[in-house]
Structures are given as C-alpha cells and as structure tokens.
C-alpha positions in Angstrom: 8.2 10.2 14.3 9.0 12.3 17.3 11.0 15.5 16.8 13.7 14.2 19.1 14.1 11.0 17.1 14.1 12.9 13.9 16.8 15.1 15.2 18.9 12.2 16.4 18.6 10.4 13.1 19.6 13.6 11.2 22.6 14.1 13.5 23.6 10.4 13.0 23.4 10.8 9.2 25.5 14.0 9.3 28.0 12.3 11.6 28.3 9.3 9.3 28.7 11.5 6.2 31.4 13.6 7.8 33.3 10.8 9.5 33.5 8.9 6.2 35.9 11.5 4.8 37.9 11.7 8.0 38.8 8.0 8.3 42.5 7.2 7.5 42.8 6.1 4.0 45.7 3.7 3.2 47.6 4.6 0.1 44.7 6.7 -1.1 43.9 4.2 -3.8 47.4 4.0 -5.2 49.3 0.7 -5.7 52.4 2.2 -3.9 52.6 4.5 -0.9 52.5 8.2 -1.6 55.8 8.8 0.2 57.5 6.4 -2.3 55.9 8.3 -5.1 57.4 11.6 -3.8 60.8 9.8 -3.4 60.7 8.6 -7.0 59.8 12.1 -8.2 62.7 13.6 -6.3 65.1 11.0 -7.7 63.8 11.6 -11.2 64.3 15.4 -10.8 67.9 14.8 -9.7 68.5 12.6 -12.8 67.0 15.3 -15.0 69.3 17.9 -13.5 72.3 15.7 -14.1 71.2 15.1 -17.7 70.6 18.8 -18.3 74.1 19.6 -17.0 75.7 16.9 -19.2 73.9 18.2 -22.3 74.7 21.8 -21.5 78.4 21.0 -20.9 78.5 18.9 -24.1 77.1 21.7 -26.3 78.5 24.8 -24.6 81.6 23.6 -22.9 82.7 24.4 -19.4 83.4 27.9 -18.1 86.8 28.4 -16.5 85.6 31.5 -14.5 88.7 33.4 -15.6 88.8 37.1 -16.3 89.6 37.9 -19.9 92.9 39.5 -20.5 92.8 43.3 -20.2 94.5 45.9 -22.2 97.3 47.9 -20.5 95.1 51.0 -20.6 92.3 49.2 -18.8 94.7 47.9 -16.2 96.1 51.4 -15.6 92.6 52.8 -15.2 91.6 50.1 -12.8 94.8 50.7 -10.7 94.0 54.4 -10.6 90.5 53.8 -9.4 91.7 51.4 -6.8 94.2 53.9 -5.5 91.5 56.7 -5.4 89.2 54.4 -3.5 91.9 53.4 -1.0 92.9 57.0 -0.4 89.3 57.9 0.2 88.9 55.1 2.7 92.1 56.2 4.5 90.9 59.7 4.7 87.5 58.7 6.0 88.9 56.4 8.6 91.5 59.0 9.6 88.8 61.6 10.3 86.8 59.1 12.3 89.6 58.3 14.6 90.5 61.9 15.3 89.3 63.4 18.6 87.2 66.5 18.4 88.0 69.4 20.7 85.6 69.7 23.6 83.7 72.9 23.6 82.2 73.9 26.9 79.3 76.4 27.3 79.8 76.7 31.0 82.4 79.6 30.9 
C-alpha cells in the first residue's frame, strides 16, 4: 500500500471516529426530550418548596414580624441614642455647609 493511500485511509478513519460523536443525537437515548425532563425537575422543586413551607408553618407557626414589647427603660435608652445620633448628624451637616474663610498668600 502506498504511503499516500495509507495516510488517506488513516485520515478517513479518524474523521469517521470523530464525526460519530459530533452528530446530533435526538433525545440522547431518553424516551422524553431533555428539555421536558428539566421542566419536570423544576416543577417538582417548586412543589417541594411549597410542601416544605406548609410543613414548617404547620409545626412552627407563622411569624408576625413584630417587635417584642420593650420595657420603659429600654425605650428611654433608645430615644436617648436616637437624639444623640440626630444631633451628631445635624452638627456634621452644619459644619459641611459653612463656608471657610479664604486665606490668601499673595499679600
């Protein structure tokens, strides 16, 4: 066999082996399309989230997102901290808005 013929037959074998894996496969051997499998998985995950919420709310109840009632001392302390923070903000903003005197080095 001539070297050119051997080279062509080897190239043809490599091409056939490589192109076999590159051909479009329909459904990849599954009975249903892969996109439908993904959709079913997403739907199942949504059902599981709903079931998890139902079980959690059944056993632990629902939260009202309300602050617990505070003692008068705690309310006074929080009011004092709020007033301090607000006065610090007013002081900082007041200084920022004040104009600085212009100092000239030319005289």
